[in-house]
N, CA, C and O atoms as a Tripos MOL2 file, in Angstrom:
@<TRIPOS>MOLECULE
protein
  280   279    70     0     0
PROTEIN
NO_CHARGES

@<TRIPOS>ATOM
      1 N          69.0830   24.0470  -14.6450 N.3       1 MET1
      2 CA         69.0820   24.7790  -15.9000 C.3       1 MET1
      3 C          70.0670   24.1190  -16.8670 C.2       1 MET1
      4 O          71.1090   23.6080  -16.4560 O.2       1 MET1
      5 N          69.7280   24.1380  -18.1360 N.am      2 GLU2
      6 CA         70.5940   23.5180  -19.1270 C.3       2 GLU2
      7 C          71.0670   24.5580  -20.1240 C.2       2 GLU2
      8 O          70.3440   25.4960  -20.4590 O.2       2 GLU2
      9 N          72.2920   24.3760  -20.5920 N.am      3 VAL3
     10 CA         72.8280   25.2550  -21.6250 C.3       3 VAL3
     11 C          73.2500   24.4140  -22.8030 C.2       3 VAL3
     12 O          73.6240   23.2520  -22.6450 O.2       3 VAL3
     13 N          73.1920   24.9890  -23.9660 N.am      4 GLN4
     14 CA         73.5420   24.2760  -25.1800 C.3       4 GLN4
     15 C          75.0520   24.3850  -25.4280 C.2       4 GLN4
     16 O          75.6310   25.4640  -25.3010 O.2       4 GLN4
     17 N          75.6690   23.2830  -25.7730 N.am      5 THR5
     18 CA         77.0790   23.3140  -26.1550 C.3       5 THR5
     19 C          77.1770   22.8970  -27.6080 C.2       5 THR5
     20 O          76.3330   22.1580  -28.1140 O.2       5 THR5
     21 N          78.2030   23.3720  -28.2660 N.am      6 SER6
     22 CA         78.3450   23.1180  -29.6900 C.3       6 SER6
     23 C          79.7470   22.6530  -30.0190 C.2       6 SER6
     24 O          80.7300   23.2410  -29.5680 O.2       6 SER6
     25 N          79.8380   21.5800  -30.8190 N.am      7 ASP7
     26 CA         81.1080   21.1150  -31.3620 C.3       7 ASP7
     27 C          81.1590   21.4010  -32.8580 C.2       7 ASP7
     28 O          81.8960   20.7530  -33.6000 O.2       7 ASP7
     29 N          80.3750   22.3690  -33.2870 N.am      8 LEU8
     30 CA         80.2390   22.6600  -34.6960 C.3       8 LEU8
     31 C          81.5720   22.9870  -35.3530 C.2       8 LEU8
     32 O          81.8550   22.4800  -36.4380 O.2       8 LEU8
     33 N          82.3950   23.8140  -34.7300 N.am      9 LYS9
     34 CA         83.6560   24.2100  -35.3340 C.3       9 LYS9
     35 C          84.5640   23.0090  -35.5880 C.2       9 LYS9
     36 O          85.1600   22.8890  -36.6580 O.2       9 LYS9
     37 N          84.6680   22.1150  -34.5900 N.am     10 GLN10
     38 CA         85.5190   20.9480  -34.7680 C.3      10 GLN10
     39 C          84.9850   20.0170  -35.8550 C.2      10 GLN10
     40 O          85.7590   19.5050  -36.6650 O.2      10 GLN10
     41 N          83.6900   19.7990  -35.8800 N.am     11 VAL11
     42 CA         83.0960   18.9080  -36.8710 C.3      11 VAL11
     43 C          83.2210   19.5230  -38.2700 C.2      11 VAL11
     44 O          83.5070   18.8170  -39.2370 O.2      11 VAL11
     45 N          83.0080   20.8330  -38.3730 N.am     12 ARG12
     46 CA         83.1310   21.5160  -39.6600 C.3      12 ARG12
     47 C          84.5570   21.4180  -40.1950 C.2      12 ARG12
     48 O          84.7660   21.1150  -41.3690 O.2      12 ARG12
     49 N          85.5370   21.6760  -39.3260 N.am     13 LYS13
     50 CA         86.9390   21.6040  -39.7550 C.3      13 LYS13
     51 C          87.3200   20.1790  -40.1530 C.2      13 LYS13
     52 O          88.0530   19.9810  -41.1220 O.2      13 LYS13
     53 N          86.8280   19.1900  -39.4120 N.am     14 ALA14
     54 CA         87.1060   17.7870  -39.7490 C.3      14 ALA14
     55 C          86.5320   17.4260  -41.1160 C.2      14 ALA14
     56 O          87.0750   16.5800  -41.8260 O.2      14 ALA14
     57 N          85.4130   18.0860  -41.4780 N.am     15 ALA15
     58 CA         84.7910   17.8440  -42.7690 C.3      15 ALA15
     59 C          85.4970   18.6080  -43.8950 C.2      15 ALA15
     60 O          85.1870   18.4150  -45.0700 O.2      15 ALA15
     61 N          86.4420   19.4700  -43.5280 N.am     16 GLY16
     62 CA         87.1980   20.2170  -44.5240 C.3      16 GLY16
     63 C          86.4430   21.3750  -45.1310 C.2      16 GLY16
     64 O          86.7280   21.7730  -46.2610 O.2      16 GLY16
     65 N          85.4820   21.9270  -44.4020 N.am     17 LEU17
     66 CA         84.6870   23.0330  -44.9130 C.3      17 LEU17
     67 C          85.0260   24.3400  -44.2040 C.2      17 LEU17
     68 O          85.3490   24.3490  -43.0160 O.2      17 LEU17
     69 N          84.9500   25.4400  -44.9480 N.am     18 THR18
     70 CA         85.0750   26.7530  -44.3310 C.3      18 THR18
     71 C          83.7060   27.1710  -43.7950 C.2      18 THR18
     72 O          82.6840   26.5510  -44.0880 O.2      18 THR18
     73 N          83.7180   28.2330  -43.0070 N.am     19 GLN19
     74 CA         82.4300   28.7630  -42.5230 C.3      19 GLN19
     75 C          81.5640   29.2140  -43.6880 C.2      19 GLN19
     76 O          80.3490   29.0130  -43.6840 O.2      19 GLN19
     77 N          82.1900   29.8220  -44.6780 N.am     20 ALA20
     78 CA         81.4320   30.2950  -45.8440 C.3      20 ALA20
     79 C          80.8320   29.1350  -46.6350 C.2      20 ALA20
     80 O          79.6940   29.2210  -47.0960 O.2      20 ALA20
     81 N          81.5820   28.0650  -46.7900 N.am     21 GLN21
     82 CA         81.0520   26.9050  -47.5150 C.3      21 GLN21
     83 C          79.8950   26.2620  -46.7710 C.2      21 GLN21
     84 O          78.8940   25.8920  -47.3840 O.2      21 GLN21
     85 N          80.0190   26.1250  -45.4580 N.am     22 LEU22
     86 CA         78.9230   25.5440  -44.6800 C.3      22 LEU22
     87 C          77.7000   26.4500  -44.7270 C.2      22 LEU22
     88 O          76.5700   25.9710  -44.8190 O.2      22 LEU22
     89 N          77.9250   27.7560  -44.6630 N.am     23 ALA23
     90 CA         76.8030   28.6930  -44.7450 C.3      23 ALA23
     91 C          76.0800   28.5330  -46.0730 C.2      23 ALA23
     92 O          74.8490   28.5150  -46.1110 O.2      23 ALA23
     93 N          76.8290   28.4160  -47.1560 N.am     24 GLN24
     94 CA         76.2130   28.2650  -48.4670 C.3      24 GLN24
     95 C          75.4330   26.9480  -48.5520 C.2      24 GLN24
     96 O          74.3300   26.9180  -49.0990 O.2      24 GLN24
     97 N          75.9870   25.8820  -48.0240 N.am     25 LEU25
     98 CA         75.3230   24.5700  -48.0650 C.3      25 LEU25
     99 C          74.0200   24.5540  -47.2690 C.2      25 LEU25
    100 O          73.0880   23.8240  -47.6070 O.2      25 LEU25
    101 N          73.9590   25.3590  -46.2170 N.am     26 THR26
    102 CA         72.8000   25.3290  -45.3340 C.3      26 THR26
    103 C          71.8530   26.4950  -45.5590 C.2      26 THR26
    104 O          70.7930   26.5560  -44.9360 O.2      26 THR26
    105 N          72.2210   27.4360  -46.4510 N.am     27 GLY27
    106 CA         71.3210   28.5250  -46.7710 C.3      27 GLY27
    107 C          71.2510   29.6180  -45.7370 C.2      27 GLY27
    108 O          70.2240   30.2840  -45.6100 O.2      27 GLY27
    109 N          72.3340   29.8220  -44.9850 N.am     28 VAL28
    110 CA         72.3730   30.8980  -43.9940 C.3      28 VAL28
    111 C          73.6010   31.7550  -44.2420 C.2      28 VAL28
    112 O          74.4190   31.4350  -45.1040 O.2      28 VAL28
    113 N          73.7360   32.8370  -43.4970 N.am     29 SER29
    114 CA         74.9090   33.7020  -43.6490 C.3      29 SER29
    115 C          76.1070   33.1110  -42.9010 C.2      29 SER29
    116 O          75.9490   32.2890  -41.9980 O.2      29 SER29
    117 N          77.2840   33.5390  -43.2900 N.am     30 ARG30
    118 CA         78.4890   33.1260  -42.5930 C.3      30 ARG30
    119 C          78.4480   33.6070  -41.1520 C.2      30 ARG30
    120 O          78.9630   32.9340  -40.2590 O.2      30 ARG30
    121 N          77.8410   34.7670  -40.9150 N.am     31 GLN31
    122 CA         77.7100   35.2910  -39.5600 C.3      31 GLN31
    123 C          76.8920   34.3630  -38.6830 C.2      31 GLN31
    124 O          77.1720   34.2380  -37.4910 O.2      31 GLN31
    125 N          75.8890   33.7130  -39.2490 N.am     32 THR32
    126 CA         75.0740   32.7460  -38.4810 C.3      32 THR32
    127 C          75.9290   31.5670  -38.0610 C.2      32 THR32
    128 O          75.8230   31.0980  -36.9270 O.2      32 THR32
    129 N          76.7800   31.0780  -38.9640 N.am     33 ILE33
    130 CA         77.6640   29.9540  -38.6290 C.3      33 ILE33
    131 C          78.6460   30.3790  -37.5470 C.2      33 ILE33
    132 O          78.8810   29.6320  -36.5970 O.2      33 ILE33
    133 N          79.2220   31.5750  -37.6800 N.am     34 ILE34
    134 CA         80.1590   32.0750  -36.6780 C.3      34 ILE34
    135 C          79.4880   32.1590  -35.3010 C.2      34 ILE34
    136 O          80.0340   31.6800  -34.3070 O.2      34 ILE34
    137 N          78.3010   32.7720  -35.2520 N.am     35 ALA35
    138 CA         77.5820   32.9200  -33.9820 C.3      35 ALA35
    139 C          77.2270   31.5640  -33.3780 C.2      35 ALA35
    140 O          77.2750   31.3960  -32.1600 O.2      35 ALA35
    141 N          76.8750   30.6040  -34.2160 N.am     36 THR36
    142 CA         76.5440   29.2640  -33.7250 C.3      36 THR36
    143 C          77.7980   28.5800  -33.1560 C.2      36 THR36
    144 O          77.7390   27.9440  -32.1030 O.2      36 THR36
    145 N          78.9010   28.7110  -33.8440 N.am     37 GLU37
    146 CA         80.1570   28.1210  -33.3630 C.3      37 GLU37
    147 C          80.5720   28.7180  -32.0310 C.2      37 GLU37
    148 O          81.0670   28.0010  -31.1620 O.2      37 GLU37
    149 N          80.3810   30.0130  -31.8570 N.am     38 ARG38
    150 CA         80.7780   30.6730  -30.6180 C.3      38 ARG38
    151 C          79.7700   30.4400  -29.4710 C.2      38 ARG38
    152 O          80.0600   30.7420  -28.3140 O.2      38 ARG38
    153 N          78.6090   29.9100  -29.8020 N.am     39 GLY39
    154 CA         77.6000   29.6820  -28.7930 C.3      39 GLY39
    155 C          76.7100   30.8810  -28.5330 C.2      39 GLY39
    156 O          75.9540   30.8960  -27.5610 O.2      39 GLY39
    157 N          76.7940   31.8970  -29.4040 N.am     40 ASP40
    158 CA         75.9720   33.0820  -29.2600 C.3      40 ASP40
    159 C          74.6010   32.9140  -29.8900 C.2      40 ASP40
    160 O          73.7090   33.7280  -29.6510 O.2      40 ASP40
    161 N          74.4200   31.8710  -30.6890 N.am     41 TYR41
    162 CA         73.1580   31.6460  -31.3930 C.3      41 TYR41
    163 C          72.8060   30.1770  -31.3170 C.2      41 TYR41
    164 O          73.6230   29.3180  -31.6490 O.2      41 TYR41
    165 N          71.5980   29.8860  -30.8840 N.am     42 ALA42
    166 CA         71.1020   28.5100  -30.8590 C.3      42 ALA42
    167 C          70.2690   28.3070  -32.1140 C.2      42 ALA42
    168 O          69.2400   28.9610  -32.2810 O.2      42 ALA42
    169 N          70.6920   27.4180  -32.9940 N.am     43 PRO43
    170 CA         69.9630   27.2210  -34.2500 C.3      43 PRO43
    171 C          68.6010   26.5770  -34.0230 C.2      43 PRO43
    172 O          68.3850   25.8740  -33.0350 O.2      43 PRO43
    173 N          67.6950   26.8300  -34.9510 N.am     44 SER44
    174 CA         66.4100   26.1410  -34.9050 C.3      44 SER44
    175 C          66.6360   24.6590  -35.1710 C.2      44 SER44
    176 O          67.7070   24.2630  -35.6320 O.2      44 SER44
    177 N          65.6550   23.8600  -34.8880 N.am     45 VAL45
    178 CA         65.7610   22.4300  -35.1780 C.3      45 VAL45
    179 C          65.9930   22.2240  -36.6680 C.2      45 VAL45
    180 O          66.8000   21.3850  -37.0680 O.2      45 VAL45
    181 N          65.2910   22.9810  -37.4730 N.am     46 TYR46
    182 CA         65.4200   22.8730  -38.9290 C.3      46 TYR46
    183 C          66.8620   23.1680  -39.3810 C.2      46 TYR46
    184 O          67.4300   22.4290  -40.1840 O.2      46 TYR46
    185 N          67.4440   24.2560  -38.8550 N.am     47 LEU47
    186 CA         68.8100   24.5990  -39.2220 C.3      47 LEU47
    187 C          69.7850   23.5580  -38.6920 C.2      47 LEU47
    188 O          70.7220   23.1840  -39.3980 O.2      47 LEU47
    189 N          69.5880   23.0840  -37.4740 N.am     48 ALA48
    190 CA         70.4800   22.0700  -36.9170 C.3      48 ALA48
    191 C          70.4680   20.8290  -37.7880 C.2      48 ALA48
    192 O          71.5180   20.2220  -37.9990 O.2      48 ALA48
    193 N          69.3190   20.4370  -38.2960 N.am     49 LEU49
    194 CA         69.2230   19.2880  -39.1990 C.3      49 LEU49
    195 C          69.9360   19.5360  -40.5230 C.2      49 LEU49
    196 O          70.6030   18.6440  -41.0470 O.2      49 LEU49
    197 N          69.7980   20.7440  -41.0650 N.am     50 ARG50
    198 CA         70.5010   21.0840  -42.3070 C.3      50 ARG50
    199 C          72.0100   21.0730  -42.1150 C.2      50 ARG50
    200 O          72.7470   20.5990  -42.9790 O.2      50 ARG50
    201 N          72.4680   21.5970  -40.9830 N.am     51 ILE51
    202 CA         73.9040   21.5980  -40.6850 C.3      51 ILE51
    203 C          74.4100   20.1570  -40.5760 C.2      51 ILE51
    204 O          75.4390   19.8060  -41.1550 O.2      51 ILE51
    205 N          73.6870   19.3400  -39.8390 N.am     52 ALA52
    206 CA         74.1040   17.9340  -39.6720 C.3      52 ALA52
    207 C          74.1460   17.2090  -41.0000 C.2      52 ALA52
    208 O          75.0680   16.4370  -41.2620 O.2      52 ALA52
    209 N          73.1580   17.4510  -41.8340 N.am     53 ARG53
    210 CA         73.1180   16.8090  -43.1550 C.3      53 ARG53
    211 C          74.2960   17.2640  -44.0060 C.2      53 ARG53
    212 O          74.9300   16.4490  -44.6760 O.2      53 ARG53
    213 N          74.5920   18.5550  -43.9840 N.am     54 ALA54
    214 CA         75.7020   19.0870  -44.7840 C.3      54 ALA54
    215 C          77.0520   18.5110  -44.3180 C.2      54 ALA54
    216 O          77.9700   18.3380  -45.1200 O.2      54 ALA54
    217 N          77.1600   18.2170  -43.0170 N.am     55 LEU55
    218 CA         78.3810   17.6850  -42.4510 C.3      55 LEU55
    219 C          78.3790   16.1500  -42.3940 C.2      55 LEU55
    220 O          79.3210   15.5340  -41.8960 O.2      55 LEU55
    221 N          77.3100   15.5540  -42.9110 N.am     56 GLU56
    222 CA         77.1710   14.1020  -42.9530 C.3      56 GLU56
    223 C          77.3460   13.4720  -41.5790 C.2      56 GLU56
    224 O          78.1090   12.5210  -41.4050 O.2      56 GLU56
    225 N          76.6180   14.0240  -40.6000 N.am     57 THR57
    226 CA         76.6600   13.5100  -39.2390 C.3      57 THR57
    227 C          75.2850   13.7090  -38.6010 C.2      57 THR57
    228 O          74.3220   14.0350  -39.2950 O.2      57 THR57
    229 N          75.1900   13.5200  -37.3230 N.am     58 THR58
    230 CA         73.9200   13.6760  -36.6150 C.3      58 THR58
    231 C          73.9140   14.9930  -35.8410 C.2      58 THR58
    232 O          74.9660   15.5560  -35.5380 O.2      58 THR58
    233 N          72.7300   15.4630  -35.5330 N.am     59 VAL59
    234 CA         72.5810   16.6640  -34.7070 C.3      59 VAL59
    235 C          73.2370   16.4400  -33.3600 C.2      59 VAL59
    236 O          73.8920   17.3350  -32.8260 O.2      59 VAL59
    237 N          73.0640   15.2480  -32.8060 N.am     60 GLU60
    238 CA         73.6320   14.9610  -31.4810 C.3      60 GLU60
    239 C          75.1480   14.9950  -31.4700 C.2      60 GLU60
    240 O          75.7530   15.2590  -30.4300 O.2      60 GLU60
    241 N          75.7730   14.7320  -32.6100 N.am     61 GLU61
    242 CA         77.2370   14.8040  -32.7090 C.3      61 GLU61
    243 C          77.7200   16.2650  -32.6370 C.2      61 GLU61
    244 O          78.8300   16.5370  -32.1800 O.2      61 GLU61
    245 N          76.8880   17.1770  -33.0860 N.am     62 ILE62
    246 CA         77.2740   18.5850  -33.1650 C.3      62 ILE62
    247 C          76.7930   19.3870  -31.9570 C.2      62 ILE62
    248 O          77.5310   20.2030  -31.4030 O.2      62 ILE62
    249 N          75.5530   19.1440  -31.5620 N.am     63 PHE63
    250 CA         74.9250   19.9210  -30.4850 C.3      63 PHE63
    251 C          74.5150   18.9980  -29.3470 C.2      63 PHE63
    252 O          74.0480   17.8830  -29.5780 O.2      63 PHE63
    253 N          74.6930   19.4660  -28.1230 N.am     64 SER64
    254 CA         74.2450   18.6920  -26.9850 C.3      64 SER64
    255 C          73.7910   19.6310  -25.8690 C.2      64 SER64
    256 O          74.1010   20.8230  -25.8640 O.2      64 SER64
    257 N          73.0590   19.0640  -24.9380 N.am     65 LEU65
    258 CA         72.6360   19.8220  -23.7740 C.3      65 LEU65
    259 C          73.4850   19.3700  -22.5950 C.2      65 LEU65
    260 O          73.7660   18.1830  -22.4300 O.2      65 LEU65
    261 N          73.8810   20.3220  -21.7940 N.am     66 LYS66
    262 CA         74.7160   20.0330  -20.6310 C.3      66 LYS66
    263 C          74.1140   20.7450  -19.4430 C.2      66 LYS66
    264 O          73.6990   21.8990  -19.5510 O.2      66 LYS66
    265 N          74.0620   20.0820  -18.3320 N.am     67 GLU67
    266 CA         73.5200   20.7160  -17.1250 C.3      67 GLU67
    267 C          74.5050   21.7320  -16.6070 C.2      67 GLU67
    268 O          75.7080   21.4850  -16.5360 O.2      67 GLU67
    269 N          73.9720   22.8750  -16.2490 N.am     68 GLU68
    270 CA         74.7990   23.9500  -15.7010 C.3      68 GLU68
    271 C          74.9790   23.7270  -14.2070 C.2      68 GLU68
    272 O          74.0050   23.4810  -13.4960 O.2      68 GLU68
    273 N          76.2060   23.8100  -13.7290 N.am     69 THR69
    274 CA         76.4480   23.6560  -12.2970 C.3      69 THR69
    275 C          76.1500   24.9720  -11.5960 C.2      69 THR69
    276 O          76.4640   26.0460  -12.1070 O.2      69 THR69
    277 N          75.5460   24.8760  -10.4300 N.am     70 GLN70
    278 CA         75.1600   26.0970   -9.7130 C.3      70 GLN70
    279 C          75.9650   26.2610   -8.4560 C.2      70 GLN70
    280 O          75.7760   27.2340   -7.7250 O.2      70 GLN70
@<TRIPOS>BOND
     1     1     2 1
     2     2     3 1
     3     3     4 2
     4     3     5 am
     5     5     6 1
     6     6     7 1
     7     7     8 2
     8     7     9 am
     9     9    10 1
    10    10    11 1
    11    11    12 2
    12    11    13 am
    13    13    14 1
    14    14    15 1
    15    15    16 2
    16    15    17 am
    17    17    18 1
    18    18    19 1
    19    19    20 2
    20    19    21 am
    21    21    22 1
    22    22    23 1
    23    23    24 2
    24    23    25 am
    25    25    26 1
    26    26    27 1
    27    27    28 2
    28    27    29 am
    29    29    30 1
    30    30    31 1
    31    31    32 2
    32    31    33 am
    33    33    34 1
    34    34    35 1
    35    35    36 2
    36    35    37 am
    37    37    38 1
    38    38    39 1
    39    39    40 2
    40    39    41 am
    41    41    42 1
    42    42    43 1
    43    43    44 2
    44    43    45 am
    45    45    46 1
    46    46    47 1
    47    47    48 2
    48    47    49 am
    49    49    50 1
    50    50    51 1
    51    51    52 2
    52    51    53 am
    53    53    54 1
    54    54    55 1
    55    55    56 2
    56    55    57 am
    57    57    58 1
    58    58    59 1
    59    59    60 2
    60    59    61 am
    61    61    62 1
    62    62    63 1
    63    63    64 2
    64    63    65 am
    65    65    66 1
    66    66    67 1
    67    67    68 2
    68    67    69 am
    69    69    70 1
    70    70    71 1
    71    71    72 2
    72    71    73 am
    73    73    74 1
    74    74    75 1
    75    75    76 2
    76    75    77 am
    77    77    78 1
    78    78    79 1
    79    79    80 2
    80    79    81 am
    81    81    82 1
    82    82    83 1
    83    83    84 2
    84    83    85 am
    85    85    86 1
    86    86    87 1
    87    87    88 2
    88    87    89 am
    89    89    90 1
    90    90    91 1
    91    91    92 2
    92    91    93 am
    93    93    94 1
    94    94    95 1
    95    95    96 2
    96    95    97 am
    97    97    98 1
    98    98    99 1
    99    99   100 2
   100    99   101 am
   101   101   102 1
   102   102   103 1
   103   103   104 2
   104   103   105 am
   105   105   106 1
   106   106   107 1
   107   107   108 2
   108   107   109 am
   109   109   110 1
   110   110   111 1
   111   111   112 2
   112   111   113 am
   113   113   114 1
   114   114   115 1
   115   115   116 2
   116   115   117 am
   117   117   118 1
   118   118   119 1
   119   119   120 2
   120   119   121 am
   121   121   122 1
   122   122   123 1
   123   123   124 2
   124   123   125 am
   125   125   126 1
   126   126   127 1
   127   127   128 2
   128   127   129 am
   129   129   130 1
   130   130   131 1
   131   131   132 2
   132   131   133 am
   133   133   134 1
   134   134   135 1
   135   135   136 2
   136   135   137 am
   137   137   138 1
   138   138   139 1
   139   139   140 2
   140   139   141 am
   141   141   142 1
   142   142   143 1
   143   143   144 2
   144   143   145 am
   145   145   146 1
   146   146   147 1
   147   147   148 2
   148   147   149 am
   149   149   150 1
   150   150   151 1
   151   151   152 2
   152   151   153 am
   153   153   154 1
   154   154   155 1
   155   155   156 2
   156   155   157 am
   157   157   158 1
   158   158   159 1
   159   159   160 2
   160   159   161 am
   161   161   162 1
   162   162   163 1
   163   163   164 2
   164   163   165 am
   165   165   166 1
   166   166   167 1
   167   167   168 2
   168   167   169 am
   169   169   170 1
   170   170   171 1
   171   171   172 2
   172   171   173 am
   173   173   174 1
   174   174   175 1
   175   175   176 2
   176   175   177 am
   177   177   178 1
   178   178   179 1
   179   179   180 2
   180   179   181 am
   181   181   182 1
   182   182   183 1
   183   183   184 2
   184   183   185 am
   185   185   186 1
   186   186   187 1
   187   187   188 2
   188   187   189 am
   189   189   190 1
   190   190   191 1
   191   191   192 2
   192   191   193 am
   193   193   194 1
   194   194   195 1
   195   195   196 2
   196   195   197 am
   197   197   198 1
   198   198   199 1
   199   199   200 2
   200   199   201 am
   201   201   202 1
   202   202   203 1
   203   203   204 2
   204   203   205 am
   205   205   206 1
   206   206   207 1
   207   207   208 2
   208   207   209 am
   209   209   210 1
   210   210   211 1
   211   211   212 2
   212   211   213 am
   213   213   214 1
   214   214   215 1
   215   215   216 2
   216   215   217 am
   217   217   218 1
   218   218   219 1
   219   219   220 2
   220   219   221 am
   221   221   222 1
   222   222   223 1
   223   223   224 2
   224   223   225 am
   225   225   226 1
   226   226   227 1
   227   227   228 2
   228   227   229 am
   229   229   230 1
   230   230   231 1
   231   231   232 2
   232   231   233 am
   233   233   234 1
   234   234   235 1
   235   235   236 2
   236   235   237 am
   237   237   238 1
   238   238   239 1
   239   239   240 2
   240   239   241 am
   241   241   242 1
   242   242   243 1
   243   243   244 2
   244   243   245 am
   245   245   246 1
   246   246   247 1
   247   247   248 2
   248   247   249 am
   249   249   250 1
   250   250   251 1
   251   251   252 2
   252   251   253 am
   253   253   254 1
   254   254   255 1
   255   255   256 2
   256   255   257 am
   257   257   258 1
   258   258   259 1
   259   259   260 2
   260   259   261 am
   261   261   262 1
   262   262   263 1
   263   263   264 2
   264   263   265 am
   265   265   266 1
   266   266   267 1
   267   267   268 2
   268   267   269 am
   269   269   270 1
   270   270   271 1
   271   271   272 2
   272   271   273 am
   273   273   274 1
   274   274   275 1
   275   275   276 2
   276   275   277 am
   277   277   278 1
   278   278   279 1
   279   279   280 2
@<TRIPOS>SUBSTRUCTURE
     1 MET1         2 RESIDUE 1 A MET
     2 GLU2         6 RESIDUE 1 A GLU
     3 VAL3        10 RESIDUE 1 A VAL
     4 GLN4        14 RESIDUE 1 A GLN
     5 THR5        18 RESIDUE 1 A THR
     6 SER6        22 RESIDUE 1 A SER
     7 ASP7        26 RESIDUE 1 A ASP
     8 LEU8        30 RESIDUE 1 A LEU
     9 LYS9        34 RESIDUE 1 A LYS
    10 GLN10       38 RESIDUE 1 A GLN
    11 VAL11       42 RESIDUE 1 A VAL
    12 ARG12       46 RESIDUE 1 A ARG
    13 LYS13       50 RESIDUE 1 A LYS
    14 ALA14       54 RESIDUE 1 A ALA
    15 ALA15       58 RESIDUE 1 A ALA
    16 GLY16       62 RESIDUE 1 A GLY
    17 LEU17       66 RESIDUE 1 A LEU
    18 THR18       70 RESIDUE 1 A THR
    19 GLN19       74 RESIDUE 1 A GLN
    20 ALA20       78 RESIDUE 1 A ALA
    21 GLN21       82 RESIDUE 1 A GLN
    22 LEU22       86 RESIDUE 1 A LEU
    23 ALA23       90 RESIDUE 1 A ALA
    24 GLN24       94 RESIDUE 1 A GLN
    25 LEU25       98 RESIDUE 1 A LEU
    26 THR26      102 RESIDUE 1 A THR
    27 GLY27      106 RESIDUE 1 A GLY
    28 VAL28      110 RESIDUE 1 A VAL
    29 SER29      114 RESIDUE 1 A SER
    30 ARG30      118 RESIDUE 1 A ARG
    31 GLN31      122 RESIDUE 1 A GLN
    32 THR32      126 RESIDUE 1 A THR
    33 ILE33      130 RESIDUE 1 A ILE
    34 ILE34      134 RESIDUE 1 A ILE
    35 ALA35      138 RESIDUE 1 A ALA
    36 THR36      142 RESIDUE 1 A THR
    37 GLU37      146 RESIDUE 1 A GLU
    38 ARG38      150 RESIDUE 1 A ARG
    39 GLY39      154 RESIDUE 1 A GLY
    40 ASP40      158 RESIDUE 1 A ASP
    41 TYR41      162 RESIDUE 1 A TYR
    42 ALA42      166 RESIDUE 1 A ALA
    43 PRO43      170 RESIDUE 1 A PRO
    44 SER44      174 RESIDUE 1 A SER
    45 VAL45      178 RESIDUE 1 A VAL
    46 TYR46      182 RESIDUE 1 A TYR
    47 LEU47      186 RESIDUE 1 A LEU
    48 ALA48      190 RESIDUE 1 A ALA
    49 LEU49      194 RESIDUE 1 A LEU
    50 ARG50      198 RESIDUE 1 A ARG
    51 ILE51      202 RESIDUE 1 A ILE
    52 ALA52      206 RESIDUE 1 A ALA
    53 ARG53      210 RESIDUE 1 A ARG
    54 ALA54      214 RESIDUE 1 A ALA
    55 LEU55      218 RESIDUE 1 A LEU
    56 GLU56      222 RESIDUE 1 A GLU
    57 THR57      226 RESIDUE 1 A THR
    58 THR58      230 RESIDUE 1 A THR
    59 VAL59      234 RESIDUE 1 A VAL
    60 GLU60      238 RESIDUE 1 A GLU
    61 GLU61      242 RESIDUE 1 A GLU
    62 ILE62      246 RESIDUE 1 A ILE
    63 PHE63      250 RESIDUE 1 A PHE
    64 SER64      254 RESIDUE 1 A SER
    65 LEU65      258 RESIDUE 1 A LEU
    66 LYS66      262 RESIDUE 1 A LYS
    67 GLU67      266 RESIDUE 1 A GLU
    68 GLU68      270 RESIDUE 1 A GLU
    69 THR69      274 RESIDUE 1 A THR
    70 GLN70      278 RESIDUE 1 A GLN
């Protein structure tokens, strides 16, 4: 089984953006950004691409799949 991991918070902070600014740039609520950073929400491919574009990076830099140990 695989779980999604997110480096969104670190990448966003490195870009100098607040959660509210990133939300505005990507057309979602700040709550969506918060939930994505915490790992409570897996963004759609479309949203992941918009986030990556807003942060001037790749989707793979922000989101990755990791195998879960059993």
